[in-house]
N, C-alpha and C positions, 0 to 999 in steps of 0.2 A: 761607643762615644760619649764623651763627657756631656751630662746633663747641660742643658741652657740656662743662664742665670740671669733671670729678669728684672729690670729695674722696677723697683717699689712704686706704685703709683703715686704715693706720697711724696715723693720727689717733685712731681711735675710742678711746673708753674700755676700756682692756685688762681683761681677768678677772685678771690679776695687779698690778692697779692700784697696791695697797698696797707690793707690794715694790718696783716701780718708782719709787714715789713715795719710799719710804724710801732707796732706792739713790742715787736722782738728789740728795735733799736732803744725804745724808752725804758725797756726793763734793763738793759745795759749800758744806759746814758750815753748813747751816742747821738750827739747833735745832728741837726739836719744837714750843716755844712761840712759835716766830718765824712770822710770815704772809710768803709769797712772793707778792710781785706782780710781773706779766710784763707787757712791751710788745714785741710782736714786728713789724718793719716796718722796711723801708728808705726813707730819707726822713724823717728824724727831724723836720723842720720841719713836714711836711706831717701826720706821724703825730700831731702835737700832742704830741710830749714834753716842751716846755715846760709847757704844762697840766699835764700828769702829775705833772711834777716839783713844780708849786706846790701840787698837791692833795697831795702824799705830805709837803710840809713844812707843810701847813695841818692836819694830825692832831694830835689832841692829844699832848702828849710822850710820857705812858708807852705810848701805842699807835705813834708813829712808832719808837720804840726797839726794837718788835719786827717791825718791818716791813725786809724786803729787796725791793730793787726791781732786777729784772734787765731790761736791754735787750738785746733781741736783733735785729740788721741791721747791713745795710751802710750806712755813713754815716760822716761824720768828728763824732766824739763832743765836740770840743773846746768848743765853745759851751755845751754842755749840761753839761760837766762843770764848767764855771765857774759855770754858775747853780746846778748843786747845790752848789756850793762856797758862793756867795753866800746860798743858802736853809740852810745849814747842814745838809744831808742827804748829803753826798758820801761819807760812810763808809757809807750804806744803800744807795747806787746801785753797780751793776757793769754793766759794757758788755761784750757779746759780739759779735764781728764774726759774719756769717752763718755759721750751723751746719746739720749735715745730722742733728742728733738732735733738731729741735723736738717730735716726739712726745713725748720723754722729759720736756721742760719743760714741755710742757702736762700733763702727767701728776703733774708735782711742784710744781705752782704752786698757789695758793690764788685767784687772782684774775687775769684778764686786763684791761688798762686800754688802752682805743684811743681818746683822745680826739681824734681827727683833725679837721684844720681842712676836709679834703675828702676824699672815699674813693668811687670810683664803686662800687666792690662790698666789698672787705673780706674776701677768702676766709678770711683768719686769724679772723675774727670766727666763722665757721661751724664752723672747725676745732676752737677753743676748746669750742666749744657741744656737738659730739659727743664731745670728749674728756671733758666733764661739768666744764668748768670756766666757772664765773660770769664774765660780761663786762660791764664798764661801758664803753660807746662814745657818740659822739655819733650825733643823727639824720642827719648829713650821709653816714654809710656807708651805700651801696647795702643792704647786707644787716643793716642794724640792726633793722627790723622781726622778722625772726627770733628775734632775741635775747628780744623781748617776747613773740613769738608760742610760744616754746619756755618761757617763763618762766624763763630762763637768765640774767637779770641786768637791768642797767637802762641807760637810754638818755637823754642829756642834750639836751633839746630845743632847737632855736633860737627866738631868738638865744640863743647861747651865752654863759652866764654861770659864770664860774669858781667862786663861792660853790655852785653846784648841784653840779658836780662834786665840790668839796670835800665836800659835804653825804653824796652818793651814796657816794664812797669810806668816809667814816668810818662810814656805816651798814654797809656792806658787811663 
């Protein structure tokens, strides 16, 4: 049998969550009235980064101006930087290479967006849930049912419709 991978205890919502959140947001210049949406994962194409950028761009203008979108992962962001520019949201999007302080990002964010094209598991979804971070994911993610079971977000059903993701993000 395959070994069981346990979630790292440092992903759990911390007792000092408010302090960690405030420090993280101050470090990256996120104002109190801004919303931080997070996508974590290497392989931006597979993780549905294009879908996430389109959903962000579809937000009503007053709302999109309040959103910062942090993308954390190992991949070439070139084509996605171009897409963000084409969509008029490039100033709202920040790319980070893989980091060792992911728990801090999970504590500081307001929402995890993971509209993957395919994802056998998606451990980052579970990490977000135990950190207390709401998640929007696609149903092709193996762990997506746990989001619903924990009442910790929403799942976009198949067949994927961009309009449904846009609606869920705006509602969140």
